[in-house]
N, CA, C and O of each residue as an XYZ file, in Angstrom:
416
protein
N       5.045     -4.436    -10.659
C       5.855     -3.508     -9.888
C       4.948     -2.437     -9.261
O       4.036     -1.914     -9.900
N       5.228     -2.136     -8.005
C       4.434     -1.137     -7.296
C       4.644      0.238     -7.916
O       5.760      0.606     -8.280
N       3.562      0.985     -8.029
C       3.599      2.318     -8.644
C       3.752      3.384     -7.567
O       3.062      3.350     -6.548
N       4.649      4.318     -7.794
C       4.793      5.473     -6.899
C       3.582      6.380     -7.122
O       3.335      6.817     -8.246
N       2.831      6.662     -6.065
C       1.603      7.446     -6.190
C       1.792      8.803     -5.516
O       2.316      8.898     -4.407
N       1.355      9.840     -6.207
C       1.392     11.192     -5.670
C      -0.041     11.604     -5.298
O      -1.004     10.985     -5.751
N      -0.171     12.625     -4.492
C      -1.472     13.074     -3.989
C      -2.490     13.288     -5.102
O      -3.643     12.874     -4.980
N      -2.060     13.946     -6.204
C      -3.012     14.289     -7.279
C      -3.654     13.077     -7.941
O      -4.778     13.169     -8.434
N      -2.968     11.958     -7.960
C      -3.484     10.774     -8.657
C      -4.025      9.702     -7.708
O      -4.486      8.651     -8.152
N      -3.967      9.971     -6.406
C      -4.318      8.950     -5.427
C      -5.751      8.451     -5.574
O      -5.975      7.242     -5.628
N      -6.718      9.352     -5.638
C      -8.124      8.927     -5.707
C      -8.422      8.084     -6.933
O      -9.153      7.098     -6.839
N      -7.871      8.453     -8.079
C      -8.114      7.641     -9.275
C      -7.416      6.285     -9.156
O      -7.911      5.287     -9.680
N      -6.265      6.243     -8.467
C      -5.546      4.978     -8.316
C      -6.312      3.997     -7.432
O      -6.379      2.809     -7.748
N      -6.891      4.474     -6.330
C      -7.583      3.543     -5.420
C      -8.971      3.155     -5.911
O      -9.557      2.201     -5.400
N      -9.505      3.870     -6.883
C     -10.832      3.555     -7.420
C     -10.709      2.735     -8.702
O     -11.091      3.187     -9.782
N     -10.179      1.540     -8.570
C     -10.034      0.633     -9.700
C     -11.031     -0.510     -9.562
O     -11.696     -0.655     -8.536
N     -11.122     -1.315    -10.608
C     -12.041     -2.456    -10.596
C     -11.502     -3.630     -9.787
O     -12.170     -4.655     -9.645
N     -10.317     -3.478     -9.269
C      -9.728     -4.544     -8.463
C      -9.224     -3.955     -7.151
O      -9.074     -2.739     -7.039
N      -8.960     -4.803     -6.152
C      -8.435     -4.290     -4.886
C      -7.100     -3.568     -5.107
O      -6.363     -3.865     -6.047
N      -6.811     -2.621     -4.222
C      -5.590     -1.824     -4.318
C      -4.883     -1.855     -2.961
O      -5.472     -1.516     -1.934
N      -3.621     -2.263     -2.973
C      -2.795     -2.273     -1.773
C      -1.842     -1.085     -1.848
O      -1.108     -0.935     -2.824
N      -1.854     -0.239     -0.817
C      -0.992      0.944     -0.802
C      -0.046      0.854      0.395
O      -0.466      0.644      1.533
N       1.235      1.018      0.102
C       2.294      1.009      1.109
C       2.697      2.456      1.394
O       3.266      3.125      0.532
N       2.398      2.942      2.613
C       2.835      4.267      3.046
C       4.206      4.076      3.688
O       4.346      3.296      4.630
N       5.214      4.781      3.185
C       6.594      4.544      3.582
C       7.418      5.830      3.491
O       6.908      6.882      3.104
N       8.701      5.728      3.855
C       9.665      6.826      3.680
C      11.044      6.202      3.468
O      11.332      5.137      4.012
N      11.890      6.857      2.684
C      13.208      6.295      2.386
C      14.115      6.108      3.604
O      14.984      5.235      3.594
N      13.929      6.903      4.638
C      14.770      6.836      5.834
C      14.326      5.759      6.828
O      15.003      5.527      7.830
N      13.196      5.103      6.557
C      12.583      4.139      7.479
C      13.143      2.732      7.251
O      12.945      2.142      6.189
N      13.844      2.203      8.257
C      14.432      0.862      8.155
C      13.414     -0.236      7.891
O      13.589     -1.007      6.947
N      12.346     -0.335      8.697
C      11.340     -1.362      8.435
C      10.682     -1.208      7.053
O      10.283     -2.199      6.440
N      10.572      0.036      6.567
C      10.017      0.272      5.225
C      10.917     -0.352      4.164
O      10.440     -0.961      3.206
N      12.226     -0.192      4.350
C      13.174     -0.771      3.393
C      13.145     -2.292      3.457
O      13.345     -2.961      2.443
N      12.895     -2.844      4.651
C      12.781     -4.300      4.789
C      11.516     -4.808      4.095
O      11.517     -5.889      3.506
N      10.445     -4.028      4.167
C       9.166     -4.428      3.590
C       9.131     -4.270      2.068
O       8.386     -4.977      1.390
N       9.924     -3.356      1.533
C       9.873     -3.033      0.099
C       9.985     -4.256     -0.820
O       9.178     -4.378     -1.741
N      10.953     -5.173     -0.612
C      11.018     -6.326     -1.510
C       9.802     -7.252     -1.398
O       9.420     -7.900     -2.372
N       9.202     -7.309     -0.213
C       7.998     -8.133     -0.019
C       6.838     -7.524     -0.818
O       6.089     -8.238     -1.484
N       6.703     -6.196     -0.742
C       5.649     -5.502     -1.487
C       5.851     -5.702     -2.992
O       4.888     -5.942     -3.720
N       7.097     -5.605     -3.458
C       7.390     -5.795     -4.881
C       7.064     -7.216     -5.328
O       6.513     -7.421     -6.409
N       7.403     -8.190     -4.500
C       7.129     -9.589     -4.833
C       5.626     -9.833     -4.941
O       5.171    -10.484     -5.881
N       4.866     -9.324     -4.001
C       3.408     -9.460     -4.020
C       2.831     -8.721     -5.230
O       1.909     -9.209     -5.883
N       3.377     -7.554     -5.518
C       2.930     -6.765     -6.667
C       3.080     -7.545     -7.964
O       2.185     -7.536     -8.808
N       4.205     -8.214     -8.118
C       4.467     -9.007     -9.323
C       3.591    -10.258     -9.355
O       2.990    -10.579    -10.380
N       3.527    -10.947     -8.243
C       2.786    -12.210     -8.167
C       1.283    -12.018     -8.388
O       0.638    -12.862     -9.010
N       0.725    -10.922     -7.888
C      -0.719    -10.700     -7.963
C      -1.087     -9.580     -8.941
O      -2.153     -8.979     -8.817
N      -0.226     -9.302     -9.898
C      -0.428     -8.162    -10.808
C      -1.743     -8.220    -11.580
O      -2.283     -7.176    -11.943
N      -2.268     -9.414    -11.837
C      -3.536     -9.529    -12.565
C      -4.752     -9.202    -11.699
O      -5.788     -8.780    -12.215
N      -4.629     -9.395    -10.388
C      -5.807     -9.263     -9.541
C      -5.762     -8.099     -8.547
O      -6.792     -7.747     -7.972
N      -4.581     -7.493     -8.335
C      -4.447     -6.417     -7.358
C      -3.497     -5.340     -7.893
O      -2.462     -5.652     -8.481
N      -3.858     -4.080     -7.684
C      -2.953     -2.972     -8.000
C      -2.184     -2.632     -6.726
O      -2.760     -2.605     -5.638
N      -0.892     -2.375     -6.861
C      -0.071     -2.065     -5.698
C       0.613     -0.722     -5.923
O       1.209     -0.479     -6.972
N       0.514      0.144     -4.918
C       1.134      1.459     -5.010
C       1.906      1.783     -3.756
O       1.705      1.175     -2.705
N       2.800      2.758     -3.881
C       3.603      3.215     -2.754
C       3.450      4.725     -2.619
O       3.506      5.456     -3.608
N       3.256      5.183     -1.383
C       3.139      6.616     -1.103
C       4.262      7.009     -0.147
O       4.312      6.546      0.992
N       5.156      7.865     -0.622
C       6.218      8.422      0.224
C       5.569      9.492      1.099
O       5.119     10.522      0.596
N       5.521      9.246      2.410
C       4.818     10.166      3.313
C       5.494     11.528      3.402
O       4.842     12.521      3.724
N       6.791     11.587      3.120
C       7.486     12.881      3.142
C       7.097     13.741      1.944
O       7.018     14.964      2.058
N       6.857     13.114      0.804
C       6.471     13.838     -0.405
C       4.972     14.099     -0.463
O       4.527     14.988     -1.190
N       4.185     13.332      0.296
C       2.721     13.417      0.260
C       2.145     13.513      1.674
O       1.387     12.635      2.085
N       2.491     14.560      2.421
C       2.022     14.661      3.808
C       0.501     14.767      3.932
O      -0.062     14.361      4.949
N      -0.167     15.307      2.915
C      -1.632     15.402      2.978
C      -2.278     14.020      2.998
O      -3.263     13.804      3.705
N      -1.730     13.088      2.228
C      -2.267     11.719      2.226
C      -1.990     11.037      3.559
O      -2.846     10.330      4.090
N      -0.802     11.248      4.094
C      -0.472     10.666      5.400
C      -1.439     11.179      6.468
O      -1.892     10.420      7.325
N      -1.743     12.451      6.408
C      -2.678     13.044      7.370
C      -4.098     12.508      7.151
O      -4.789     12.167      8.111
N      -4.527     12.436      5.897
C      -5.876     11.971      5.568
C      -6.131     10.558      6.083
O      -7.228     10.255      6.553
N      -5.116      9.689      5.994
C      -5.282      8.297      6.414
C      -4.692      8.027      7.796
O      -4.507      6.877      8.194
N      -4.400      9.112      8.519
C      -3.913      9.029      9.902
C      -2.717      8.091     10.036
O      -2.679      7.226     10.911
N      -1.760      8.278      9.163
C      -0.543      7.469      9.202
C       0.340      8.021     10.323
O       0.945      9.083     10.185
N       0.403      7.292     11.421
C       1.197      7.705     12.577
C       2.513      6.938     12.645
O       3.499      7.442     13.181
N       2.532      5.726     12.104
C       3.723      4.882     12.076
C       3.852      4.296     10.683
O       2.858      4.002     10.018
N       5.093      4.132     10.255
C       5.336      3.520      8.953
C       6.305      2.356      9.133
O       7.098      2.360     10.074
N       6.256      1.375      8.261
C       5.352      1.283      7.121
C       3.917      1.007      7.560
O       3.662      0.385      8.591
N       2.999      1.491      6.743
C       1.580      1.244      6.968
C       0.987      0.801      5.642
O       1.111      1.490      4.629
N       0.345     -0.348      5.660
C      -0.287     -0.904      4.465
C      -1.790     -0.733      4.582
O      -2.386     -1.083      5.600
N      -2.400     -0.194      3.535
C      -3.856     -0.056      3.510
C      -4.366     -0.752      2.252
O      -3.885     -0.502      1.147
N      -5.341     -1.619      2.440
C      -5.978     -2.299      1.322
C      -7.318     -1.628      1.052
O      -8.149     -1.487      1.949
N      -7.515     -1.218     -0.191
C      -8.753     -0.568     -0.623
C      -9.515     -1.489     -1.564
O      -8.924     -2.229     -2.350
N     -10.834     -1.429     -1.469
C     -11.694     -2.107     -2.433
C     -12.816     -1.139     -2.755
O     -13.479     -0.630     -1.851
N     -13.032     -0.882     -4.033
C     -14.032      0.100     -4.472
C     -13.774      1.474     -3.838
O     -14.710      2.207     -3.521
N     -12.491      1.809     -3.659
C     -12.118      3.112     -3.128
C     -12.255      3.267     -1.626
O     -12.018      4.350     -1.091
N     -12.636      2.189     -0.932
C     -12.836      2.254      0.515
C     -11.814      1.377      1.238
O     -11.401      0.336      0.727
N     -11.414      1.813      2.429
C     -10.458      1.053      3.225
C     -11.100     -0.251      3.692
O     -12.181     -0.256      4.281
N     -10.406     -1.359      3.415
C     -10.891     -2.678      3.823
C     -10.087     -3.189      5.015
O     -10.638     -3.776      5.946
N      -8.774     -2.955      4.971
C      -7.905     -3.461      6.035
C      -6.646     -2.604      6.115
O      -6.189     -2.047      5.117
N      -6.098     -2.512      7.325
C      -4.874     -1.749      7.554
C      -3.931     -2.569      8.411
O      -4.355     -3.231      9.358
N      -2.652     -2.522      8.078
C      -1.615     -3.174      8.892
C      -0.467     -2.190      9.058
O      -0.101     -1.485      8.118
N       0.099     -2.149     10.258
C       1.205     -1.241     10.556
C       2.439     -2.067     10.902
O       2.347     -3.079     11.597
N       3.591     -1.623     10.411
C       4.851     -2.297     10.705
C       5.199     -3.318      9.644
O       4.420     -3.577      8.726
N       6.379     -3.893      9.782
C       6.823     -4.912      8.825
C       5.854     -6.084      8.850
O       5.420     -6.517      9.918
N       5.517     -6.593      7.682
C       4.619     -7.741      7.558
C       5.284     -8.781      6.666
O       5.878     -8.425      5.648
N       5.196    -10.058      7.025
C       5.717    -11.094      6.143
C       4.820    -11.252      4.917
O       3.680    -10.788      4.909
N       5.335    -11.898      3.902
C       4.605    -12.057      2.644
C       3.235    -12.697      2.861
O       2.255    -12.266      2.253
N       3.149    -13.707      3.710
C       1.863    -14.396      3.904
C       0.802    -13.462      4.496
O      -0.386    -13.652      4.238
N       1.205    -12.460      5.282
C       0.238    -11.501      5.831
C      -0.341    -10.634      4.709
O      -1.537    -10.342      4.704
N       0.503    -10.224      3.766
C       0.031     -9.442      2.618
C      -0.882    -10.294      1.743
O      -1.912     -9.823      1.259
N      -0.497    -11.543      1.546
C      -1.324    -12.449      0.742
C      -2.679    -12.672      1.392
O      -3.694    -12.733      0.699
N      -2.710    -12.795      2.714
C      -3.984    -12.967      3.422
C      -4.883    -11.755      3.238
O      -6.088    -11.899      3.030
N      -4.302    -10.558      3.312
C      -5.073     -9.328      3.088
C      -5.700     -9.353      1.690
O      -6.889     -9.084      1.519
N      -4.882     -9.677      0.714
C      -5.324     -9.671     -0.680
C      -6.410    -10.717     -0.914
O      -7.422    -10.431     -1.555
N      -6.204    -11.920     -0.401
C      -7.170    -13.013     -0.632
C      -8.531    -12.682     -0.036
O      -9.558    -13.065     -0.597
N      -8.554    -11.982      1.086
C      -9.834    -11.588      1.696
C     -10.594    -10.603      0.816
O     -11.825    -10.574      0.830
N      -9.862     -9.800      0.054
C     -10.500     -8.762     -0.775
C     -10.897     -9.270     -2.163
O     -11.666     -8.609     -2.861
N     -10.394    -10.417     -2.567
C     -10.709    -10.936     -3.908
C     -12.064    -11.601     -3.959
O     -12.473    -12.087     -5.014
């Protein structure tokens, strides 16, 4: 299950021994709500090899600003704490899987 991440814990969350997929979203965003079950499914399926987190941009505006989140949903894949890939907008499950497989 994807973990809700707040600003204070963000750096420690993305600096794990495995790739980290972060979903920047907001509750009022229709495409974000469409993407949520896909993110949860990927989170469960790849729980051994990838950490998955969610950042509510309304609750964490500093993170949204830091990563230049202009449109949501925005998915950022981190490896060793660094951005590896970014996707904006609704993505099908296979697109998330492709991101993850490239980072493994």
